[in-house]
C-alpha positions in Angstrom: 47.4 82.1 148.6 45.1 79.8 146.6 41.7 79.2 148.2 40.2 75.7 148.5 36.7 77.0 147.6 37.0 78.3 144.0 34.7 78.8 141.1 35.3 76.5 138.2 36.1 79.3 135.8 38.7 80.8 138.1 40.2 77.3 138.8 40.7 76.3 135.1 42.2 79.7 134.3 44.7 79.3 137.2 45.5 75.7 136.2 46.0 76.7 132.6 48.3 79.5 133.7 50.3 77.0 135.9 50.6 74.6 133.0 51.8 77.4 130.8 54.4 78.8 133.3 55.8 75.5 134.5 56.0 73.4 131.3 56.4 75.7 128.3 59.8 77.2 128.5 61.2 74.8 125.9 58.2 75.5 123.6 58.7 79.3 123.6 62.5 79.0 123.5 62.0 77.2 120.2 59.6 79.9 119.0 61.9 82.7 119.9 64.8 81.0 118.2 62.7 80.5 115.0 60.9 83.8 114.5 62.0 87.4 114.2 60.7 88.5 117.6 61.6 92.1 116.8 59.2 92.2 113.8 55.5 92.8 114.0 54.8 89.3 112.5 57.1 87.6 115.0 55.5 89.4 118.0 52.0 88.6 116.6 52.9 84.8 116.3 54.3 84.8 119.9 51.4 86.6 121.4 48.9 84.4 119.5 50.6 81.3 120.7 50.6 82.4 124.3 46.9 83.4 124.2 45.8 80.3 122.3 47.7 78.0 124.6 46.2 79.6 127.8 42.7 79.7 126.4 42.7 76.2 124.7 44.0 74.5 127.9 41.4 76.4 130.0 38.7 75.4 127.5 39.5 71.7 127.7 39.8 71.7 131.5 36.5 73.5 131.7 34.8 70.8 129.7 36.2 68.0 131.8 35.5 69.6 135.2 32.0 70.6 134.3 31.2 67.0 133.2 32.9 65.4 136.2 35.1 67.0 138.8 36.5 63.6 139.8 37.6 62.8 136.2 38.8 66.4 135.8 41.0 66.2 138.9 42.3 62.7 138.0 43.3 63.9 134.5 44.8 67.2 135.7 46.9 65.4 138.4 48.1 62.9 135.7 48.9 65.9 133.4 51.1 67.6 136.0 52.9 64.3 136.9 53.6 63.3 133.3 54.4 66.9 132.3 57.0 67.1 135.0 58.8 63.9 133.7 58.4 65.0 130.1 59.8 68.4 130.6 62.8 66.9 132.6 63.7 64.9 129.5 63.1 67.8 127.1 65.3 70.1 129.2 68.0 67.5 130.0 68.3 65.7 126.7 66.6 68.1 124.2 64.1 65.5 123.1 60.8 66.2 121.4 57.8 64.3 122.6 56.5 63.3 119.1 55.0 59.9 118.0 58.5 58.3 117.4 59.6 59.4 120.9 56.4 57.9 122.4 57.4 54.7 120.6 60.8 54.9 122.2 59.3 55.3 125.7 56.7 52.6 125.4 59.3 50.1 124.0 62.0 50.8 126.6 62.7 48.0 129.0 63.2 48.4 132.8 67.0 48.2 132.7 67.3 51.0 130.1 64.6 53.2 131.7 66.1 52.9 135.2 69.4 54.3 133.9 67.8 57.7 133.5 67.0 58.0 137.2 68.5 61.0 138.9 68.0 63.4 141.8 67.1 66.1 139.3 64.3 64.0 138.0 62.9 63.6 141.5 63.1 67.3 142.1 61.2 67.9 138.8 58.6 65.4 139.9 58.1 66.8 143.4 58.1 70.5 142.6 56.4 70.5 139.2 54.2 67.4 139.7 53.4 66.4 143.2 53.1 69.8 144.9 50.6 71.2 142.4 48.7 67.9 142.5 48.1 68.3 146.3 46.3 71.5 145.7 44.3 70.1 142.9 43.1 67.2 145.0 42.2 69.5 147.9 40.4 72.2 145.9 36.6 72.4 146.3 35.4 73.5 142.9 32.1 75.4 142.6 30.4 74.5 139.3 28.3 76.8 137.0 24.9 76.4 135.6 24.4 74.7 132.2 23.4 78.0 130.7 26.6 79.7 131.9 28.6 76.6 130.7 27.1 76.7 127.2 27.6 80.5 126.8 31.3 80.2 128.1 32.3 77.4 125.7 30.5 79.1 122.7 32.3 82.4 123.3 35.6 80.6 123.8 35.3 78.6 120.6 34.4 81.8 118.7 37.5 83.5 120.1 39.8 80.6 119.2 38.4 80.5 115.6 38.9 84.2 115.3 42.5 83.8 116.5 43.1 81.0 114.0 41.6 83.2 111.2 43.8 86.1 112.2 46.9 83.9 111.9 46.0 82.6 108.5 49.0 84.5 107.0 51.3 82.6 109.4 50.0 79.1 108.6 53.1 78.4 106.5 55.4 79.0 109.4 53.2 77.0 111.8 52.9 74.1 109.4 56.6 74.0 108.8 57.3 73.8 112.6 54.2 71.9 113.6 56.0 68.7 114.5 58.3 70.4 116.9 55.6 72.7 118.3 53.3 69.8 118.9 56.1 67.8 120.5 56.8 70.6 123.0 53.3 71.6 123.9 52.2 70.0 127.3 50.2 67.9 127.8 49.1 67.6 124.2 52.4 66.3 122.9 51.9 62.9 124.6 48.0 63.1 125.0 47.8 63.2 121.2 50.8 61.1 120.2 50.1 58.1 122.5 46.8 57.3 120.8 48.4 57.9 117.4 51.2 55.5 118.2 48.8 52.7 119.2 46.6 53.4 116.2 49.6 53.1 113.8 51.0 50.0 115.7 47.6 48.3 115.4 47.4 48.9 111.7 51.0 47.9 111.2 50.8 44.7 113.2 47.4 43.5 111.9 49.1 40.8 109.8 52.7 40.3 108.7 52.8 40.4 104.9 54.6 37.3 103.7 57.2 37.6 100.9 57.3 35.3 97.9 59.1 31.9 98.5 62.8 31.8 98.2 65.1 29.2 96.8 68.5 28.0 98.1 70.6 27.8 95.0 73.6 25.7 96.2 74.9 23.4 99.0 77.9 25.5 99.9 78.2 26.0 103.6 77.8 29.7 104.2 77.2 31.8 107.3 76.5 35.5 107.8 76.7 37.2 111.2 74.7 40.4 111.2 75.6 42.6 114.1 73.0 45.3 114.8 74.7 48.2 116.5 72.9 50.5 119.0 73.3 54.3 118.8 76.6 54.0 116.9 77.5 57.0 114.8 80.1 56.7 112.1 81.7 60.0 113.0 83.4 58.4 116.0 84.8 55.4 114.2 88.5 55.8 113.3 87.7 53.6 110.2 85.8 56.7 109.0 88.6 59.1 109.8 88.0 59.9 113.4 91.1 61.4 115.0 91.0 59.1 118.0 91.9 55.4 117.5 88.6 53.8 118.3 89.1 50.8 116.0 92.5 49.5 116.9 91.6 45.9 116.0 89.4 46.2 112.9 91.9 48.6 111.3 94.5 45.7 111.3 92.2 43.0 110.0 92.4 42.2 106.2 89.1 42.2 104.2 87.4 44.7 106.4 85.6 47.4 104.4 83.3 50.2 105.4 80.6 52.2 103.6 79.0 55.5 104.2 75.4 54.9 105.3 72.4 56.5 106.7 69.6 55.2 108.9 65.9 55.6 107.9 65.0 56.8 111.4 66.6 58.0 114.6 65.0 55.5 117.1 65.5 51.8 117.7 62.2 50.3 116.6 62.1 51.9 113.2 65.9 51.6 112.7 66.0 47.8 113.4 62.9 47.3 111.2 64.7 49.0 108.3 67.8 46.9 108.7 65.6 43.7 108.5 63.1 44.6 105.8 63.6 44.5 102.0 62.4 48.1 101.4 61.6 51.1 103.5 57.9 51.0 104.1 55.3 51.6 106.8 53.9 48.1 106.2 55.0 45.1 108.2 56.5 42.9 105.6 58.2 39.6 106.6 61.6 40.5 108.0 64.9 38.9 107.0 65.2 36.3 109.9 61.6 35.2 109.5 61.9 35.0 105.8 65.1 32.9 105.8 63.9 30.7 108.6 60.6 29.9 106.7 62.8 29.1 103.6 64.9 26.5 105.4 67.9 28.6 106.5 69.1 28.1 110.1 68.5 31.4 111.9 69.7 32.4 115.4 68.8 35.7 117.1 70.9 36.8 120.1 70.0 40.0 121.9 70.7 42.2 124.9 68.4 44.8 123.4 64.7 45.3 122.5 62.5 47.0 119.9 62.8 44.5 117.0 59.7 43.6 115.0 58.1 40.2 115.8 60.8 37.5 115.3 59.3 34.1 114.3 62.2 31.6 114.6 63.1 28.7 116.9 66.4 30.0 118.3 65.6 33.4 119.9 68.2 33.9 122.7 68.0 36.9 125.1 70.4 37.7 127.9 68.6 35.4 130.4 68.8 32.4 128.0 72.6 33.1 127.3 73.7 33.7 130.8 73.8 30.1 132.2 76.4 29.1 129.6 78.5 32.3 129.8 81.7 32.7 131.8 83.8 35.8 132.5 83.4 39.5 132.9 82.0 40.0 129.4 78.8 38.2 130.5 77.7 41.5 132.1 78.1 43.3 128.8 77.5 42.6 125.2 80.3 40.1 125.3 77.6 37.6 126.3 76.4 37.6 122.7 79.6 35.8 121.7 79.5 33.0 124.3 79.4 29.7 122.5 78.7 31.3 119.2 81.2 29.3 117.1 80.0 26.1 118.7 76.4 26.9 117.9 77.3 27.5 114.2 79.2 24.2 114.1 76.2 22.3 115.6 73.9 23.4 112.8 72.6 20.7 110.5 72.0 23.2 107.7 74.3 24.6 105.0 73.0 28.2 105.2 73.1 30.1 108.5 72.2 33.6 109.6 73.2 34.8 113.0 71.8 38.1 114.3 73.5 39.8 117.2 71.4 42.7 118.5 73.7 44.7 120.8 73.1 47.6 123.2 76.7 48.8 123.5 76.4 52.5 122.8 73.0 53.2 124.3 73.0 56.3 126.5 72.9 57.9 128.9 75.1 55.6 130.9 77.8 55.1 128.3 80.5 54.4 130.9 78.5 51.3 132.1 78.3 49.7 128.7 81.9 48.2 128.6 84.3 46.3 131.0 86.8 48.4 132.9 89.7 47.4 130.6 88.1 49.2 127.7 88.2 52.6 129.4 90.8 53.8 126.9 89.9 57.4 126.9 89.7 59.3 130.2 88.1 61.1 132.1 84.6 59.9 131.4 81.1 61.0 132.2 79.4 58.9 134.9 76.3 61.0 135.2 72.9 60.3 133.6 72.4 64.1 133.3 74.7 64.5 130.3 74.6 68.3 130.4 76.4 68.2 133.7 79.4 66.5 132.2 82.1 68.3 130.1 81.9 67.6 126.4 85.3 65.8 126.7 84.1 63.5 129.4 80.9 62.7 127.5 82.7 62.0 124.2 85.4 59.9 126.0 82.7 57.6 127.6 81.0 57.2 124.3 84.2 56.6 122.4 85.0 53.8 124.9 81.8 52.1 123.8 83.1 52.2 120.2 86.4 50.7 121.3 84.4 47.9 122.9 82.3 47.5 119.8 85.6 47.2 117.8 86.6 44.4 120.2 83.3 42.5 119.8 83.4 42.7 116.0 87.0 41.6 115.9 86.1 38.6 118.0 83.2 37.7 115.7 85.6 37.8 112.8 88.1 35.6 114.6 85.4 33.0 115.3 84.4 33.0 111.6 88.0 32.6 110.5 88.2 29.3 112.3 85.2 27.9 110.4 87.3 26.7 107.5 84.4 24.8 105.8 82.2 27.9 105.6 82.2 30.9 103.4 81.5 33.6 106.0 80.7 37.3 106.3 80.2 39.7 109.1 78.0 42.8 108.5 77.8 45.5 111.2 75.2 48.3 110.8 73.7 50.5 113.5 70.0 51.2 114.1 70.7 55.0 114.3 73.3 57.5 115.4 73.7 59.6 118.6 74.0 63.3 119.6 76.7 64.0 122.2 75.9 67.6 123.1 76.4 69.2 119.7 73.9 72.1 119.5 72.9 71.2 123.0 71.3 67.9 121.7 71.8 64.6 123.4 71.1 61.0 122.5 68.6 60.4 119.6 65.0 60.4 118.6 64.5 63.7 116.9 62.3 63.6 113.8 64.5 62.6 110.8 63.5 65.8 109.0 65.2 68.0 111.6 67.7 65.6 113.2 71.4 66.5 113.0 73.6 64.2 110.9 75.1 62.6 114.0 71.7 60.9 114.6 71.4 59.3 111.2 74.9 58.9 109.7 75.8 55.3 110.8 78.6 52.8 110.3 78.2 50.0 107.8 81.2 47.7 108.2 81.7 44.4 106.3 84.2 41.5 106.5 84.3 38.5 104.2 86.4 35.3 104.5 89.3 34.6 102.1 87.6 31.5 100.8 84.4 33.4 99.9 86.2 35.3 97.1 83.7 38.1 97.4 84.6 41.6 96.4 82.5 44.7 97.2 81.0 47.1 94.8 82.5 50.7 94.8 81.8 52.7 97.9 78.6 54.8 98.0 76.1 56.0 100.5 74.0 53.0 101.6 70.7 52.7 103.4 69.8 50.0 106.0 67.7 48.1 103.4 70.9 47.0 101.7 71.4 44.4 104.4 68.4 42.3 103.3 69.5 41.9 99.7 73.2 41.6 100.5 72.6 38.7 102.9 70.4 36.9 100.2 73.3 37.4 97.7 76.0 36.1 100.0 74.1 33.0 101.0 73.1 32.5 97.3 69.4 32.5 97.9 67.1 33.4 95.0 64.0 35.4 95.5 61.5 37.3 93.4 62.0 40.3 95.7 65.8 40.3 95.5 67.1 43.7 94.3 70.6 43.6 92.8 70.8 47.4 93.0 70.8 47.0 96.8 73.4 44.3 97.0 76.9 45.4 98.2 78.7 42.3 96.8 80.0 42.0 93.2 
């Protein structure tokens, strides 16, 4: 039984061992899967990682507790609580807690985050977080002298440097897998990546870089409706050859075309940014709706989602703004985005219009709650937030039903546009990223693009144009999300110095 009165050196070693035992199964599972553990080199890497993790954690805890036992206890309790939640998500959804995943977490709204709640999460929190924290709070830690402290940290640093030097021949392997290793090491995955995320966000949002002024080249009434999909992967669209008929309506509509496309990232904030910017960059250039609005185009943004870059337009309409004028069951789902849409276009006093519909239809883990009951085409479905508890068939059925509902929404957008006889019109649908549905034991999205499976970045890019627009599409090829920006400029006949004909889908 653990004693309440305990020397600081014994305490930090015990806590380091607990952190290691409770939270690093995913870390070493990855290591064992990626080294030859029967070889001398593989054994040396594994033993070195075990020792370095135990010693490094104890070293940092020793520093904190020597300087302030109150701060040390506070941070250690925080580590155990956050570790418990983080490891739940790593084990349940096979995520990696890297900088992009931190961005996902920090940008998730309450309705999305609450959908992850489960009994299993509570059990993780209680047994891996709260129970160890009770002992940490109660423990009476006996400190050491300054001389003993200095000797201890000097010897520990010397040992760690020796271990690093001994592994110099393995640096190539460590560097190759550093992103995954760093994203699975607790608590350093989030302790390091949260500050990195905010540093990069601060730099990115210091000032939006304005693009050169654009020119509207004619007075022809034209409208583009850009529908941004959420977690839609092209693999599950029958338009792309999927064996199940998930596009019963779009497949029958003339002038509907589809392109093979890839996303620039596997998470919402970066994916939406790529759809709206003129080129893939880490800088915050003026995004499409802001650019067109500043250049006298009527722009409307309707959303049930989150994570877009700052939108500087007059007509920004979220769910709360749309709800009072919406009627019917669809108002509880993404159907709310279509409420009064045609009337809003007709009320515009400008000849050029861009409508952006930012959907949330296929966002997990609660796929079965993303569509009205009449769209439950494929059964049985997964109703659990713990996706690993569902059969693969149930999970895919629930996800496929979100694609059937997406098909319905896009078909209705097209029907609205068909009735606008005075307008040349187009509908463009492109997803922010794809989704994993249990393939290779991976779920949802957010893996670094360098190691993500194709399901997380191969996305649908679907286009419809009105008969009176007389617009043909260039031959099919693999597109990126940045094609949206230049294709919208082309369709609305807007000239700009930054327009790139190579990234325009229209002839």
